KOLZA-248317 format. One record per atom (N, C-alpha, C, O): x, y, z; atom name; residue in one letter. Coordinates in Angstrom, 3 decimals. Each point is the difference from the previous one (the first is absolute). Example, Ala and Ser with C-alpha at 12.3 -4.5 7.8 and 13.67 -1.06 7.14 Angstrom:
<nodes>
13.190/-5.690/7.800/N/a
-0.890/1.190/0.000/CA/a
0.900/1.200/0.000/C/a
1.036/-0.019/0.665/O/a
-1.386/1.069/-1.385/N/s
0.820/1.190/0.060/CA/s
-0.770/1.090/0.730/C/s
0.509/1.108/0.169/O/s
</nodes>
This chain:
<nodes>
-21.935/162.125/84.018/N/m
1.041/0.353/0.945/CA/m
0.920/-1.206/0.213/C/m
-0.476/-1.119/0.190/O/m
1.754/1.340/-0.221/N/a
0.966/-1.088/0.194/CA/a
-0.059/-0.485/1.446/C/a
-0.172/0.789/0.929/O/a
0.316/-2.091/-0.759/N/k
-0.003/-0.566/1.347/CA/k
1.258/0.491/0.723/C/k
1.115/-0.109/-0.509/O/k
-1.332/0.654/1.719/N/e
1.140/0.482/0.783/CA/e
0.825/-1.187/0.483/C/e
-0.542/-1.051/0.344/O/e
1.829/1.229/-0.323/N/k
0.890/-1.074/0.430/CA/k
0.039/-0.096/1.521/C/k
-0.240/0.976/0.712/O/k
0.548/-2.175/-0.238/N/t
0.151/-0.224/1.442/CA/t
1.094/0.900/0.547/C/t
1.124/-0.023/-0.501/O/t
-1.434/0.822/1.529/N/p
1.072/0.766/0.638/CA/p
0.988/-0.989/0.631/C/p
-0.413/-1.010/0.571/O/p
1.693/1.293/-0.672/N/i
0.992/-0.881/0.625/CA/i
0.353/0.586/1.366/C/i
0.847/0.885/0.119/O/i
-1.510/-1.399/0.890/N/t
0.191/0.455/1.373/CA/t
0.688/-1.122/0.781/C/t
0.062/-1.132/-0.479/O/t
0.454/1.428/1.670/N/p
0.550/-1.092/0.830/CA/p
-1.045/-1.100/0.250/C/p
0.351/-1.176/0.089/O/p
-1.627/1.554/0.022/N/a
-1.070/-0.986/0.209/CA/a
-0.106/-0.935/-1.201/C/a
-0.069/-1.218/0.163/O/a
0.058/1.778/-1.354/N/v
-0.097/-0.808/-1.224/CA/v
1.220/-0.919/-0.115/C/v
-0.120/-1.163/-0.386/O/v
1.280/1.698/0.723/N/r
1.218/-0.837/-0.047/CA/r
-0.131/-1.203/0.940/C/r
0.346/-1.122/-0.370/O/r
-0.851/1.364/1.597/N/q
-0.162/-1.112/0.943/CA/q
-1.055/-0.984/-0.494/C/q
0.206/-1.211/0.068/O/q
-1.336/1.719/-0.566/N/l
-1.062/-0.885/-0.486/CA/l
0.518/-0.890/-1.133/C/l
-0.293/-1.195/-0.038/O/l
1.058/1.779/-0.878/N/r
0.557/-0.786/-1.103/CA/r
1.022/-1.010/0.510/C/r
0.006/-1.147/-0.448/O/r
0.853/1.552/1.373/N/a
1.012/-0.909/0.559/CA/a
-0.655/-1.190/0.711/C/a
0.528/-1.112/-0.016/O/a
-1.684/1.365/0.637/N/e
-0.722/-1.049/0.730/CA/e
-0.965/-0.764/-0.908/C/e
-0.720/-0.888/0.456/O/e
0.712/1.239/-1.745/N/k
-0.871/-0.636/-1.003/CA/k
-1.489/0.082/0.368/C/k
-0.746/-0.970/-0.131/O/k
0.343/2.151/0.593/N/v
-1.396/0.241/0.342/CA/v
-0.749/0.410/-1.271/C/v
0.455/0.865/-0.748/O/v
-1.599/-1.491/0.516/N/e
-0.846/0.412/-1.123/CA/e
-0.829/1.182/0.471/C/e
-0.708/-0.080/1.004/O/e
0.807/1.196/-1.755/N/f
-0.781/1.184/0.359/CA/f
-0.423/0.725/-1.263/C/f
0.586/-0.178/-1.067/O/f
-1.610/0.993/1.209/N/i
-0.527/0.788/-1.117/CA/i
0.131/1.467/0.362/C/i
-0.403/0.421/1.085/O/i
0.970/0.357/-2.003/N/d
0.167/1.445/0.207/CA/d
-1.323/0.733/-0.125/C/d
-0.834/-0.330/-0.842/O/d
0.657/1.329/1.692/N/h
-1.159/0.896/-0.093/CA/h
0.493/1.416/0.266/C/h
0.228/0.386/1.147/O/h
-0.067/0.377/-2.213/N/l
0.373/1.408/0.131/CA/l
-1.288/0.825/-0.008/C/l
-0.934/-0.315/-0.738/O/l
0.885/1.355/1.547/N/y
-1.192/0.844/0.058/CA/y
0.421/1.429/0.329/C/y
1.139/0.258/0.389/O/y
-2.087/0.661/-0.555/N/a
0.279/1.418/0.291/CA/a
-0.007/0.205/1.511/C/a
-1.053/-0.046/0.636/O/a
2.231/0.270/-0.071/N/y
0.148/0.192/1.441/CA/y
-0.599/1.341/0.411/C/y
0.179/1.006/-0.687/O/y
-0.894/-0.998/1.815/N/e
-0.533/1.248/0.561/CA/e
0.571/0.168/1.397/C/e
-0.099/-0.899/0.835/O/e
0.697/2.056/-0.586/N/e
0.569/0.317/1.319/CA/e
-1.066/-0.197/1.075/C/e
-1.117/0.499/-0.137/O/e
1.450/-1.219/1.198/N/k
-0.886/-0.283/1.132/CA/k
-1.261/-0.788/-0.381/C/k
-0.970/-0.025/0.758/O/k
0.986/-0.616/-1.931/N/g
-1.168/-0.763/-0.452/CA/g
-0.079/-1.387/0.612/C/g
-1.084/-0.556/0.175/O/g
2.249/0.004/0.147/N/g
0.050/-1.304/0.653/CA/g
-0.606/-1.129/-0.799/C/g
-0.100/0.053/-1.226/O/g
-0.305/-1.087/1.965/N/t
-0.509/-1.208/-0.646/CA/t
-1.359/0.221/-0.658/C/t
-0.358/-0.734/-0.920/O/t
-0.405/1.730/1.371/N/a
-1.304/0.273/-0.625/CA/a
0.201/0.383/-1.469/C/a
-0.746/-0.447/-0.871/O/a
1.752/1.274/0.605/N/v
0.269/0.438/-1.377/CA/v
0.528/-1.161/-0.839/C/v
-0.460/-0.210/-1.122/O/v
1.423/-0.548/1.657/N/s
0.549/-1.105/-0.794/CA/s
-1.072/-1.048/-0.286/C/s
-0.049/-0.542/-1.104/O/s
-0.809/0.247/2.081/N/a
-1.084/-0.964/-0.214/CA/a
-0.956/0.502/-1.082/C/a
-0.420/-0.762/-0.872/O/a
0.083/2.047/0.937/N/r
-0.890/0.598/-1.000/CA/r
0.640/-0.050/-1.389/C/r
-0.649/-0.374/-0.977/O/r
1.914/0.750/0.900/N/e
0.697/0.035/-1.286/CA/e
0.148/-1.391/-0.626/C/e
-0.050/-0.144/-1.221/O/e
0.231/-0.874/2.061/N/l
0.169/-1.366/-0.503/CA/l
-1.325/-0.739/-0.126/C/l
-0.067/-1.070/-0.603/O/l
-1.000/1.654/1.184/N/g
-1.312/-0.646/-0.052/CA/g
-0.065/-1.252/0.867/C/g
-0.636/-0.988/-0.368/O/g
1.303/1.036/1.528/N/v
-0.003/-1.147/0.917/CA/v
-0.503/0.432/1.376/C/v
-0.058/1.190/0.308/O/v
-0.302/-2.173/0.508/N/d
-0.464/0.249/1.361/CA/d
1.174/0.517/0.839/C/d
1.085/-0.581/-0.024/O/d
-1.300/1.668/0.762/N/e
1.061/0.584/0.823/CA/e
0.525/-0.999/1.046/C/e
1.143/0.110/0.445/O/e
-1.972/-1.071/-0.060/N/h
0.404/-1.014/0.973/CA/h
1.158/-0.862/-0.541/C/h
0.775/-0.558/0.777/O/h
-0.664/0.454/-2.111/N/c
1.046/-0.808/-0.655/CA/c
1.271/0.803/-0.278/C/c
1.020/-0.565/-0.394/O/c
-1.083/1.889/0.600/N/v
1.180/0.845/-0.157/CA/v
0.693/0.028/1.360/C/v
-0.583/0.439/0.992/O/v
1.814/-0.904/-0.951/N/i
0.712/-0.142/1.274/CA/i
0.975/1.156/0.182/C/i
0.868/0.245/-0.838/O/i
-1.036/0.460/1.959/N/k
0.907/1.123/0.252/CA/k
1.190/-0.469/0.830/C/k
-0.123/-0.853/0.880/O/k
1.275/1.438/-1.189/N/t
1.256/-0.308/0.677/CA/t
0.297/1.164/0.932/C/t
0.281/1.109/-0.454/O/t
-0.343/-1.361/1.753/N/l
0.205/1.063/0.983/CA/l
1.288/-0.247/0.777/C/l
0.238/-1.100/0.497/O/l
0.582/2.133/-0.400/N/i
1.241/-0.087/0.765/CA/i
-0.274/0.641/1.358/C/i
-0.372/1.170/0.088/O/i
0.561/-1.951/0.956/N/m
-0.241/0.479/1.362/CA/m
1.231/-0.307/0.834/C/m
0.927/-0.664/-0.463/O/m
-0.923/1.156/1.706/N/e
1.120/-0.305/0.888/CA/e
-0.477/-0.127/1.434/C/e
-1.042/0.529/0.385/O/e
1.847/-1.254/0.397/N/d
-0.331/-0.144/1.411/CA/d
0.636/1.151/0.785/C/d
0.605/0.903/-0.577/O/d
-0.756/-0.956/1.913/N/e
0.494/1.109/0.830/CA/e
1.522/0.133/-0.055/C/e
0.535/1.059/0.328/O/e
0.171/-2.119/-0.740/N/a
1.462/0.052/-0.114/CA/a
0.424/0.394/-1.420/C/a
1.176/-0.090/-0.353/O/a
-2.145/0.524/-0.451/N/k
0.225/0.439/-1.391/CA/k
0.412/-1.146/-0.926/C/k
0.610/0.235/-1.043/O/k
-0.946/-1.489/1.423/N/n
0.246/-1.146/-0.870/CA/n
-1.121/-0.052/-1.035/C/n
-1.169/-0.100/0.370/O/n
1.505/0.166/-1.671/N/p
-1.042/0.035/-1.021/CA/p
-0.584/-1.381/-0.297/C/p
0.639/-1.027/0.231/O/p
-1.854/1.029/-0.742/N/l
-0.667/-1.223/-0.425/CA/l
-0.960/0.349/-1.126/C/l
-0.356/1.161/-0.203/O/l
-0.052/-2.192/-0.522/N/i
-0.975/0.172/-1.082/CA/i
-1.274/-0.710/0.425/C/i
0.040/-1.125/0.498/O/i
-1.174/1.791/-0.698/N/i
-1.297/-0.648/0.191/CA/i
-0.762/0.119/-1.323/C/i
-0.121/1.089/-0.561/O/i
-0.386/-2.216/0.075/N/l
-0.756/-0.038/-1.251/CA/l
-1.472/-0.146/0.357/C/l
-0.392/-0.941/0.690/O/l
-0.424/1.888/-1.167/N/m
-1.398/0.075/0.413/CA/m
-0.911/0.215/-1.207/C/m
0.389/0.619/-0.991/O/m
-1.612/-1.144/1.098/N/h
-1.029/0.250/-1.016/CA/h
-0.165/1.510/-0.154/C/h
0.065/0.737/0.984/O/h
-0.276/-0.278/-2.211/N/g
-0.141/1.425/-0.264/CA/g
-1.155/0.663/0.724/C/g
0.061/1.190/0.306/O/g
-1.125/-1.956/-0.026/N/d
-1.189/0.588/0.625/CA/d
-0.004/-0.135/1.523/C/d
-1.003/0.311/0.642/O/d
2.111/-0.769/-0.057/N/l
0.077/-0.136/1.455/CA/l
1.148/0.836/0.555/C/l
0.913/0.392/-0.727/O/l
-0.980/-0.133/2.018/N/q
1.075/0.690/0.714/CA/q
0.728/-1.029/0.854/C/q
-0.493/-1.110/0.201/O/q
1.658/1.479/0.297/N/v
0.776/-0.878/0.878/CA/v
-0.236/0.428/1.450/C/v
0.114/1.178/0.337/O/v
-0.445/-2.151/0.511/N/s
-0.061/0.267/1.435/CA/s
1.436/-0.112/0.508/C/s
0.500/-1.097/0.250/O/s
0.156/2.251/-0.102/N/t
1.402/0.001/0.436/CA/t
0.118/-0.535/1.426/C/t
1.008/-0.610/0.359/O/t
-2.029/0.839/0.443/N/k
-0.005/-0.496/1.385/CA/k
0.007/-1.535/0.004/C/k
0.754/-0.621/0.750/O/k
-1.594/0.021/-1.589/N/e
-0.077/-1.460/-0.090/CA/e
1.291/-0.575/-0.592/C/e
0.488/-1.032/0.461/O/e
0.065/1.695/-1.479/N/l
1.248/-0.460/-0.613/CA/l
1.134/0.022/1.029/C/l
0.786/-0.944/0.084/O/l
-0.706/2.018/0.691/N/a
1.033/0.104/1.041/CA/a
-0.160/-1.134/1.017/C/a
0.988/-0.607/0.413/O/a
-2.224/0.323/-0.013/N/r
-0.260/-1.068/0.966/CA/r
0.454/-1.348/-0.560/C/r
0.649/-0.779/0.699/O/r
-0.990/0.506/-1.959/N/i
0.341/-1.281/-0.635/CA/i
1.518/-0.194/-0.094/C/i
0.505/-1.091/0.263/O/i
0.216/2.147/-0.636/N/i
1.444/-0.184/-0.191/CA/i
0.810/0.300/1.265/C/i
1.227/-0.107/-0.003/O/i
-1.917/0.482/1.078/N/g
0.661/0.138/1.294/CA/g
0.819/1.262/0.183/C/g
1.065/-0.028/0.617/O/g
-1.565/1.148/-1.160/N/v
0.658/1.289/0.220/CA/v
-1.007/0.953/0.647/C/v
-1.202/-0.265/0.006/O/v
1.705/1.370/0.534/N/k
-0.887/0.955/0.665/CA/k
-0.891/0.752/-0.978/C/k
-1.177/0.238/0.270/O/k
1.757/0.136/-1.415/N/q
-0.727/0.896/-0.896/CA/q
0.478/-0.172/-1.437/C/q
1.177/-0.258/-0.254/O/q
-2.119/0.409/-0.685/N/i
0.298/0.012/-1.441/CA/i
-0.581/1.296/-0.547/C/i
-1.150/0.339/0.278/O/i
1.947/0.380/-1.053/N/t
-0.496/1.224/-0.634/CA/t
0.414/0.018/-1.461/C/t
1.059/-0.519/-0.354/O/t
-1.898/1.122/-0.508/N/p
0.396/0.152/-1.404/CA/p
1.232/0.899/-0.087/C/p
0.122/0.970/0.748/O/p
0.773/-1.291/-1.648/N/c
1.185/0.844/-0.204/CA/c
-0.388/1.280/-0.724/C/c
-0.955/0.018/-0.776/O/c
1.693/1.040/1.029/N/m
-0.142/1.226/-0.788/CA/m
0.438/-0.359/-1.416/C/m
0.839/-0.884/-0.171/O/m
-1.394/1.555/-0.861/N/p
0.349/-0.360/-1.381/CA/p
1.501/-0.066/-0.276/C/p
0.465/-0.926/-0.665/O/p
0.301/1.901/1.171/N/e
1.447/-0.014/-0.285/CA/e
0.704/-1.178/0.687/C/e
0.971/-0.535/-0.534/O/e
-1.456/0.133/1.712/N/t
0.564/-1.154/0.711/CA/t
-0.358/-1.286/-0.733/C/t
0.846/-0.875/-0.182/O/t
-2.106/0.765/-0.237/N/a
-0.452/-1.178/-0.746/CA/a
0.826/-0.160/-1.276/C/a
0.396/-1.109/-0.360/O/a
-0.146/2.222/-0.313/N/q
0.777/-0.031/-1.249/CA/q
1.439/-0.457/0.272/C/q
0.582/-0.749/-0.785/O/q
-0.022/1.206/1.900/N/k
1.365/-0.381/0.361/CA/k
0.085/-1.520/0.236/C/k
0.958/-0.642/-0.432/O/k
-1.957/0.074/1.114/N/h
-0.001/-1.437/0.290/CA/h
-0.270/-0.836/-1.251/C/h
0.669/-1.007/-0.236/O/h
-1.644/1.425/-0.558/N/s
-0.443/-0.833/-1.126/CA/s
0.756/0.266/-1.296/C/s
0.152/-0.894/-0.832/O/s
0.325/2.139/0.662/N/g
0.609/0.371/-1.266/CA/g
-1.032/0.449/-1.023/C/g
0.349/0.321/-1.136/O/g
-1.618/-0.297/1.533/N/y
-1.085/0.390/-0.906/CA/y
-0.656/1.290/0.467/C/y
-0.055/0.302/1.193/O/y
-0.440/0.448/-2.170/N/q
-0.758/1.210/0.274/CA/q
-1.373/-0.413/0.546/C/q
-0.609/-0.936/-0.518/O/q
0.122/1.615/1.544/N/v
-1.321/-0.308/0.545/CA/v
-1.024/0.157/-1.126/C/v
0.032/0.973/-0.752/O/v
-0.931/-1.939/0.650/N/g
-0.946/-0.045/-1.117/CA/g
0.482/-0.979/-1.058/C/g
-0.748/-0.372/-0.904/O/g
2.000/-0.038/1.027/N/g
0.588/-0.969/-0.923/CA/g
0.783/-1.058/0.752/C/g
0.920/-0.607/-0.547/O/g
-1.292/0.382/1.818/N/t
0.734/-0.956/0.839/CA/t
-0.433/-1.428/-0.291/C/t
-1.185/-0.329/0.045/O/t
2.161/-0.502/-0.342/N/s
-0.237/-1.430/-0.209/CA/s
0.659/-0.772/1.140/C/s
1.020/0.439/0.533/O/s
-1.589/-1.582/-0.155/N/p
0.669/-0.818/1.007/CA/p
1.159/-0.800/-0.595/C/p
0.793/-0.593/0.730/O/p
-0.704/0.583/-2.061/N/f
1.052/-0.738/-0.697/CA/f
1.170/0.935/-0.299/C/f
-0.205/1.167/-0.335/O/f
1.415/-1.672/0.454/N/g
1.176/0.781/-0.388/CA/g
0.257/1.216/0.869/C/g
0.489/1.018/-0.492/O/g
-0.808/-1.105/1.769/N/t
0.215/1.148/0.891/CA/t
1.493/0.204/0.253/C/t
0.786/-0.946/-0.048/O/t
-0.417/2.175/0.314/N/r
1.390/0.350/0.268/CA/r
0.510/-0.736/1.237/C/r
1.143/-0.455/0.038/O/r
-2.001/0.344/0.966/N/r
0.374/-0.609/1.271/CA/r
-0.905/-1.207/0.257/C/r
-1.206/0.060/-0.238/O/r
1.792/-1.148/0.720/N/q
-0.802/-1.167/0.387/CA/q
-0.818/0.378/1.235/C/q
0.540/0.510/0.981/O/q
-1.833/-0.764/-1.040/N/m
-0.877/0.300/1.136/CA/m
-0.948/-1.174/0.194/C/m
-0.332/-0.694/-0.962/O/m
-0.114/0.461/2.210/N/p
-1.015/-1.036/0.187/CA/p
-1.276/0.416/-0.742/C/p
-0.353/1.179/-0.038/O/p
-0.331/-2.169/-0.551/N/v
-1.222/0.272/-0.755/CA/v
-1.162/-0.704/0.691/C/v
0.067/-1.190/0.308/O/v
-1.139/1.956/-0.069/N/y
-1.224/-0.523/0.590/CA/y
-1.102/0.135/-1.039/C/y
-0.082/1.006/-0.705/O/y
-0.759/-2.022/0.618/N/l
-1.051/-0.048/-1.013/CA/l
-1.348/-0.223/0.662/C/l
-0.174/-0.956/0.756/O/l
-0.773/1.829/-1.037/N/e
-1.370/-0.242/0.470/CA/e
-0.399/-1.370/-0.540/C/e
-0.002/-0.217/-1.211/O/e
-0.337/-0.712/2.118/N/e
-0.161/-1.402/-0.400/CA/e
-1.042/-0.247/-1.091/C/e
0.135/-0.955/-0.766/O/e
-1.160/1.782/0.680/N/t
-1.048/-0.212/-1.007/CA/t
0.478/0.318/-1.426/C/t
-0.644/-0.401/-0.969/O/t
1.763/1.114/0.839/N/v
0.554/0.297/-1.336/CA/v
0.362/-1.307/-0.711/C/v
-0.209/-0.137/-1.206/O/v
0.750/-0.819/1.960/N/a
0.432/-1.276/-0.583/CA/a
-1.161/-0.781/-0.609/C/a
0.220/-0.872/-0.842/O/a
-1.445/1.169/1.252/N/g
-1.165/-0.706/-0.512/CA/g
-0.574/0.576/-1.286/C/g
-0.924/-0.574/-0.577/O/g
1.460/1.700/0.121/N/l
-0.503/0.610/-1.234/CA/l
0.503/-0.782/-1.213/C/l
1.028/-0.673/0.062/O/l
-1.771/0.774/-1.162/N/e
0.411/-0.688/-1.226/CA/e
1.185/0.729/-0.650/C/e
0.985/-0.621/-0.398/O/e
-1.103/1.941/0.301/N/t
1.045/0.838/-0.600/CA/t
0.162/1.241/0.856/C/t
-0.982/0.554/0.494/O/t
2.225/-0.117/-0.318/N/i
0.246/1.256/0.692/CA/i
0.673/0.973/-0.959/C/i
0.661/-0.400/-0.959/O/i
-0.843/1.676/1.240/N/y
0.616/1.090/-0.758/CA/y
0.852/0.760/1.002/C/y
-0.517/0.568/0.961/O/y
1.827/-0.560/-1.190/N/i
0.920/0.588/0.969/CA/i
1.003/0.870/-0.726/C/i
0.299/-0.238/-1.170/O/i
0.224/1.243/1.852/N/n
0.884/0.949/-0.654/CA/n
1.250/-0.672/-0.551/C/n
0.609/-0.856/0.642/O/n
-0.249/1.270/-1.848/N/g
1.173/-0.540/-0.674/CA/g
1.238/0.863/0.164/C/g
1.002/-0.222/-0.680/O/g
-1.056/1.215/1.582/N/g
1.187/0.802/0.278/CA/g
0.028/1.358/-0.666/C/g
1.054/0.625/-0.112/O/g
-2.222/-0.167/-0.333/N/k
-0.063/1.298/-0.680/CA/k
-1.431/0.513/0.128/C/k
-0.953/-0.778/-0.058/O/k
0.810/2.079/0.229/N/r
-1.350/0.580/0.040/CA/r
-0.707/-0.286/-1.320/C/r
0.574/0.162/-1.077/O/r
-1.830/-0.590/1.180/N/g
-0.780/-0.286/-1.208/CA/g
0.324/-1.346/-0.631/C/g
-0.244/-0.202/-1.190/O/g
0.791/-0.721/1.975/N/y
0.374/-1.308/-0.532/CA/y
-0.283/-1.093/1.014/C/y
0.656/-0.086/1.039/O/y
-1.644/-0.753/-1.351/N/l
-0.306/-1.162/0.830/CA/l
0.302/-1.266/-0.789/C/l
-0.029/-0.002/-1.231/O/l
0.317/-1.070/1.954/N/v
0.149/-1.310/-0.626/CA/v
-1.061/-0.922/0.582/C/v
-0.266/0.013/1.202/O/v
-0.333/-0.808/-2.073/N/a
-0.989/-0.985/0.428/CA/a
0.699/-1.346/0.103/C/a
0.795/-0.366/-0.865/O/a
-1.098/-0.367/1.930/N/m
0.612/-1.320/0.201/CA/m
-0.862/-0.821/0.943/C/m
-0.925/0.512/0.629/O/m
1.244/-1.783/-0.543/N/a
-0.652/-0.870/0.977/CA/a
0.605/0.316/1.368/C/a
1.218/0.144/0.108/O/a
-2.041/-0.033/0.938/N/p
0.554/0.280/1.328/CA/p
0.988/-1.080/0.461/C/p
0.886/0.276/0.808/O/p
-1.035/-1.491/-1.316/N/s
0.926/-1.079/0.384/CA/s
1.429/0.344/-0.419/C/s
0.952/-0.413/0.662/O/s
-0.794/1.158/-1.745/N/e
1.329/0.414/-0.452/CA/e
0.603/1.010/0.972/C/e
1.186/-0.073/0.322/O/e
-2.000/1.011/0.143/N/l
0.466/0.975/0.987/CA/l
0.463/-0.735/1.256/C/l
1.056/0.311/0.552/O/l
-1.840/-1.277/-0.105/N/v
0.333/-0.768/1.203/CA/v
1.293/-0.791/-0.221/C/v
0.855/-0.056/0.884/O/v
-0.718/-0.548/-2.055/N/r
1.203/-0.794/-0.304/CA/r
1.258/0.868/0.031/C/r
1.015/-0.399/0.573/O/r
-1.077/1.570/-1.180/N/v
1.184/0.857/-0.125/CA/v
0.316/0.756/1.290/C/v
1.156/0.044/0.419/O/v
-2.167/0.550/0.213/N/l
0.247/0.862/1.163/CA/l
-0.056/-0.724/1.343/C/l
0.526/0.495/0.997/O/l
-1.166/-1.669/-0.971/N/k
-0.175/-0.753/1.250/CA/k
-0.507/0.894/1.143/C/k
0.610/0.067/1.068/O/k
-1.740/0.617/-1.315/N/p
-0.519/0.905/1.032/CA/p
-0.617/-0.754/1.178/C/p
-0.385/-1.164/-0.111/O/p
0.305/1.865/1.237/N/v
-0.664/-0.530/1.187/CA/v
-1.479/0.358/-0.130/C/v
-0.327/1.183/-0.093/O/v
-0.585/-2.175/0.082/N/p
-1.422/0.336/-0.096/CA/p
-0.502/0.595/1.320/C/p
0.307/-0.508/1.079/O/p
-1.075/1.584/-1.183/N/v
-0.570/0.658/1.169/CA/v
-1.454/0.374/-0.299/C/v
-0.420/0.035/-1.157/O/v
-0.323/0.238/2.200/N/h
-1.387/0.457/-0.176/CA/h
-0.113/1.363/0.683/C/h
-0.332/0.089/1.182/O/h
0.613/0.971/-1.945/N/v
0.028/1.358/0.564/CA/v
-0.792/1.011/-0.839/C/v
0.088/1.206/0.227/O/v
-0.857/-1.706/-1.192/N/g
-0.780/0.899/-0.858/CA/g
-1.267/0.475/0.678/C/g
-0.710/-0.786/0.628/O/g
0.425/2.087/-0.757/N/i
-1.222/0.578/0.553/CA/i
-0.639/0.922/-1.051/C/i
0.674/0.533/-0.882/O/i
-1.994/-0.369/1.011/N/h
-0.717/0.882/-0.944/CA/h
0.056/1.440/0.447/C/h
-0.547/0.876/-0.670/O/h
</nodes>
């Protein structure tokens, strides 16, 4: 089978512009499969697969939270940390409008709209992370230090089991 070419997404364009070293991982996307499916398909620990979640505060200001695939976000704790009343996940169509990506293919890189980025602090301690490259069924592997360098996220501790 011929090696599939790197999809050219806004995320890939930003990664290349920022000279980030990354490795492509294309896999068979499954609707509603989430990080469990991508981890299984790539043969990696789900904890190393980082999900990109688009959320908003009570004033509808969007933000990105990057979380380990096997954890959930404590929206109550995130709201407390950033000093707002409430944080809620965006509806898929709203998330798509903010990010420019289809849900299931959302990358924190190359988003349509600039948004504050929050990172579960333990992600930075991983050796390699697998994060969406801007298309369903496409992850990129990179050093978390590169994500931190490019996105300059605010580290937070809001992951729960």
